[in-house]
C-alpha positions in Angstrom: -39.2 -47.1 24.4 -41.3 -44.2 23.3 -39.9 -42.0 26.1 -36.3 -42.8 25.0 -37.1 -41.7 21.4 -38.6 -38.5 22.7 -35.6 -37.7 24.9 -33.2 -38.4 22.0 -35.3 -36.2 19.7 -35.3 -33.4 22.2 -31.5 -33.7 22.7 -30.9 -33.6 18.9 -33.3 -30.6 18.4 -31.5 -28.7 21.2 -28.1 -29.4 19.6 -29.3 -28.3 16.2 -31.1 -25.2 17.4 -28.1 -23.9 19.3 -26.1 -23.9 16.1 -28.8 -21.7 14.5 -28.1 -18.7 16.8 -25.3 -16.3 16.1 -23.3 -15.0 19.0 -22.1 -11.5 18.0 -18.8 -10.4 19.3 -17.1 -7.1 18.6 -14.8 -7.4 15.6 -11.7 -5.3 15.5 -10.7 -3.8 12.2 -7.8 -5.7 10.9 -4.8 -3.7 9.9 -4.4 -4.0 6.2 -0.7 -4.0 5.3 0.7 -3.8 1.8 3.7 -5.9 0.7 5.9 -2.8 1.0 4.8 -2.2 4.6 5.6 -5.8 5.5 9.0 -5.7 3.9 9.8 -2.4 5.7 8.7 -3.9 9.0 11.0 -6.9 8.5 13.9 -4.7 7.5 13.4 -2.6 10.6 13.3 -5.7 12.7 16.6 -7.0 11.2 18.4 -3.7 11.6 17.5 -3.6 15.3 18.6 -7.2 15.8 22.1 -8.4 16.9 23.8 -11.6 15.8 23.0 -13.2 19.2 19.4 -12.3 18.8 19.3 -13.8 15.4 20.9 -17.0 16.7 18.3 -17.2 19.4 15.5 -16.6 16.9 16.7 -19.3 14.5 18.0 -21.7 17.1 21.3 -22.2 15.2 24.8 -21.0 16.0 26.3 -19.1 13.0 29.8 -19.5 11.8 32.1 -16.6 10.8 30.9 -16.4 7.2 27.2 -16.5 8.2 27.8 -13.7 10.8 29.6 -11.6 8.2 26.7 -12.1 5.8 24.2 -11.1 8.4 26.1 -7.9 9.2 26.3 -7.1 5.5 22.6 -7.7 5.0 21.9 -5.5 8.1 23.9 -2.7 6.6 22.1 -3.0 3.2 18.8 -2.8 5.0 19.9 0.3 7.0 20.9 2.0 3.7 17.7 1.0 2.0 15.6 2.4 4.9 17.6 5.6 4.9 17.1 6.0 1.2 13.4 5.4 1.5 13.1 8.1 4.1 15.1 10.7 2.1 13.8 10.0 -1.4 11.4 12.5 -2.9 9.8 12.4 -6.3 9.2 14.9 -9.0 11.2 17.8 -10.4 14.2 18.8 -8.3 15.4 22.3 -9.2 18.6 22.0 -7.1 19.7 18.9 -8.8 18.9 20.2 -12.2 20.9 23.4 -11.4 23.9 21.4 -10.2 24.0 19.5 -13.4 23.1 22.4 -15.7 25.5 25.1 -14.3 28.3 22.9 -12.9 28.2 20.0 -15.4 30.0 16.9 -14.5 31.4 18.5 -11.3 27.8 19.2 -10.2 26.9 15.5 -10.7 30.0 14.5 -8.7 29.0 16.9 -5.9 25.5 15.4 -5.9 27.0 11.9 -5.5 29.5 12.8 -2.8 27.5 15.0 -0.5 23.8 14.3 -1.1 21.8 11.2 -0.3 18.7 12.0 -2.2 18.4 9.8 -5.2 15.9 12.1 -6.9 18.4 15.0 -6.7 21.1 12.8 -8.2 18.8 11.9 -11.1 18.0 15.5 -11.8 21.6 16.5 -11.8 22.2 14.0 -14.6 19.2 15.4 -16.5 20.6 18.9 -16.1 24.0 17.7 -17.5 22.2 16.0 -20.4 20.3 19.3 -21.1 23.6 21.2 -21.3 25.1 18.6 -23.6 22.0 18.7 -25.8 22.2 22.5 -26.1 25.9 22.4 -26.9 25.4 19.7 -29.6 22.5 21.6 -31.2 24.6 24.9 -31.1 27.6 23.3 -32.8 25.4 21.6 -35.4 23.9 24.9 -36.4 
């Protein structure tokens, strides 16, 4: 009886002592992604996907309206990705000059031929500067 208790005690001590040792394994640095990076990755995945691929992914056959909605969403994502790549920040002298020297025609040119949202914004600011100067000049 005493031997059985000793054997059980030894087995329990081995079990408990093995949990006390830490086995070190190399840890890879996880890639920290922001919310914007995750959204961009999802948009890129959808833009590269066809309707058939989406049906396989979801496991559901889409009707005409759903396919049309998927294609519209895909186009919106493509536009959003293109705008994100071409958008700059800060003062844009070209846009300001378009609005300042050409007025409303300059703003129209910015909208028709240029994709950069920052340039479009500064063309509006240039137009507003001209309007402000003209209003101040007529008030005096």
